C-alpha positions in Angstrom: 16.8 8.9 24.6 14.3 6.0 24.4 15.0 5.1 28.1 18.4 3.7 27.3 17.0 0.9 25.1 19.0 -1.0 22.5 17.5 -2.4 19.3 18.2 -5.7 17.7 17.1 -5.9 14.0 16.6 -9.4 12.8 17.6 -10.5 9.3 14.3 -11.0 7.7 13.0 -7.7 8.9 16.1 -5.9 7.7 15.9 -7.5 4.2 12.2 -6.7 3.8 12.9 -3.0 4.5 15.7 -2.9 1.9 13.9 -5.0 -0.7 10.8 -2.7 -0.4 12.9 0.3 -1.0 14.7 -1.3 -4.0 11.4 -2.3 -5.6 10.2 1.3 -5.6 13.5 3.1 -5.8 12.1 6.2 -7.5 9.5 7.0 -4.7 9.4 7.3 -1.0 8.4 4.1 0.8 7.4 3.3 4.3 6.3 0.4 6.6 5.7 -0.8 10.1 8.2 -2.6 12.4 6.9 -5.4 14.5 8.7 -7.0 17.4 9.0 -7.6 21.1 9.3 -5.1 23.9 11.9 -5.6 26.6 11.1 -8.9 28.4 11.6 -7.6 31.9 12.4 -4.5 33.8 16.0 -5.5 33.8 16.2 -5.9 30.0 16.7 -3.0 27.6 16.6 -4.9 24.3 13.8 -4.2 21.9 13.7 -7.0 19.2 12.6 -5.9 15.7 11.3 -9.2 14.3 9.5 -8.3 11.2 8.8 -5.4 8.8 5.4 -4.9 7.1 5.6 -2.8 3.9 2.9 -0.1 3.8 3.2 2.3 0.9 4.9 3.6 -2.1 2.3 6.1 -3.2 -0.2 6.8 -0.4 2.3 7.9 2.2 0.8 10.2 4.7 -2.9 9.4 4.0 -4.5 8.8 7.4 -7.3 6.3 6.6 -5.1 3.7 4.9 -2.5 4.1 7.6 -5.0 3.6 10.4 -6.5 0.5 8.8 -3.1 -1.0 8.2 -2.0 -0.4 11.8 -5.1 -2.0 13.1 -4.8 -5.0 10.9 -1.1 -5.5 11.7 -1.8 -5.2 15.5 -4.6 -7.8 15.3 -2.6 -10.2 13.2 0.6 -10.3 15.3 -1.1 -10.1 18.7 -1.5 -13.9 18.8 2.3 -14.3 18.3 3.1 -12.1 21.2 4.4 -9.3 18.9 3.3 -5.7 18.6 4.0 -2.6 16.6 7.3 -1.2 17.9 8.4 1.2 15.1 8.3 2.5 11.6 10.7 2.7 8.6 11.0 5.2 5.8 13.0 5.7 2.6 13.1 9.2 1.1 12.4 9.7 -2.6 15.4 11.7 -3.6 19.0 10.3 -3.6 20.4 13.2 -1.6 17.7 13.4 1.1 19.3 12.4 4.4 16.9 14.0 6.9 14.1 12.3 8.7 11.0 13.9 7.0 8.0 15.3 9.0 5.7 12.5 7.9 8.1 9.9 9.4 8.2 12.0 12.6 4.4 12.2 12.8 3.9 8.5 12.3 6.7 7.7 14.8 5.0 10.0 17.2 1.7 8.2 16.8 3.4 4.8 17.5 5.3 6.2 20.5 2.0 7.1 22.2 1.5 3.3 22.6 5.2 2.3 22.8 7.4 5.1 24.1 10.6 3.3 23.0 9.5 3.3 19.4 12.2 3.0 16.8 12.2 4.8 13.4 14.5 3.5 10.7 15.6 5.8 7.9 17.3 4.2 4.8 20.4 5.8 3.5 19.9 6.1 -0.2 23.6 6.3 -1.1 24.3 3.1 0.8 21.1 1.5 -0.7 22.5 2.2 -4.2 25.9 0.8 -3.3 24.5 -2.4 -1.8 22.2 -2.9 -4.8 25.4 -2.7 -7.0 27.3 -5.1 -4.8 29.7 -2.3 -3.8 29.0 -2.3 -0.1 28.2 -4.6 2.9 27.4 -1.8 5.3 23.9 -1.6 7.0 21.7 0.8 5.0 19.4 1.9 7.9 19.9 4.6 10.5 18.1 4.5 13.8 16.2 7.4 15.2 14.7 7.4 18.8 12.7 10.0 20.5 14.2 12.3 23.1 11.5 13.9 25.4 13.3 17.3 25.1 14.9 17.2 21.6 12.4 15.1 19.6 13.6 12.5 17.1 17.4 12.0 17.3 19.8 10.0 15.2 21.5 7.1 17.1 24.5 4.9 16.2 24.4 1.8 14.0 27.3 -0.4 15.1 28.4 -2.6 17.9 28.7 0.4 20.2 25.5 2.0 19.0 21.9 1.4 19.9 21.0 -0.6 16.7 22.6 -3.9 15.9 21.9 -6.5 13.2 21.0 -9.8 14.7 22.8 -11.7 12.0 26.1 -10.1 10.9 25.9 -11.9 7.6 22.5 -10.3 6.7 24.0 -8.2 3.8 25.5 -11.3 2.2 22.1 -13.0 2.2 20.5 -9.8 1.1 22.8 -9.6 -1.9 21.8 -13.1 -3.0 18.1 -12.0 -2.9 18.9 -8.8 -4.8 20.7 -10.7 -7.6 17.8 -13.2 -7.9 15.3 -10.3 -8.2 13.5 -11.0 -4.9 12.7 -7.3 -4.5 10.2 -7.6 -7.4 8.2 -10.1 -5.3 7.6 -8.0 -2.2 4.1 -6.7 -1.7 3.0 -3.6 0.2 -0.4 -2.4 1.4 -0.8 -0.2 -1.6 -0.3 -3.2 -3.9 -2.9 -5.1 -1.8 -5.4 -2.3 -2.2 -4.9 -2.5 -5.9 -5.2 -6.3 -6.0 -6.5 -7.9 -2.8 -5.2 -11.3 -3.8 -1.7 -10.0 -3.0 -0.6 -10.7 0.6 1.1 -7.6 2.0 2.3 -9.5 5.0 4.7 -11.4 2.7 4.7 -14.6 4.8 6.3 -16.8 2.1 8.8 -14.2 0.7 11.9 -16.1 2.0 10.6 -19.6 1.7 
């Protein structure tokens, strides 16, 4: 499974994923994960540094996806970062399975980065954290097994996915209460109004 890699999710990337899902909480949303591959043959840590919100309405349409992937790759190449995964939130509250569209996009990314990560948001935990009732991480990691396909991994100190900053959910709660999720912009928003920056460089400034 993913060649034994572990995944470290940095605070800003985690918060962008959650805020995107909260802004469009009645639809599916998705986005791209950007980060660093293991720095050497002796390292197994994949760093998830940033999250780029893609869609809340055009999920699965190939032309916008291909354009977005190309733009993200070009933008982050100068920073030594690359596309290392994908995130997805299902539309319905009781949907807990990784949908086929997420598997297909994950498959596409894994052709270029075999250790690609796919993060699925847990809608029940998302609702709980939005109401201040939980401090649990709201994402679940999936990695690709060559024989079994996309498989769920752990999300704790003993699992394959860890939050870089343990206090991330406390900071996230502050942003939720201040309405920060209304400010996040995805690629769909950008296509509707090109003055909106879907890379969200100043979201947490």
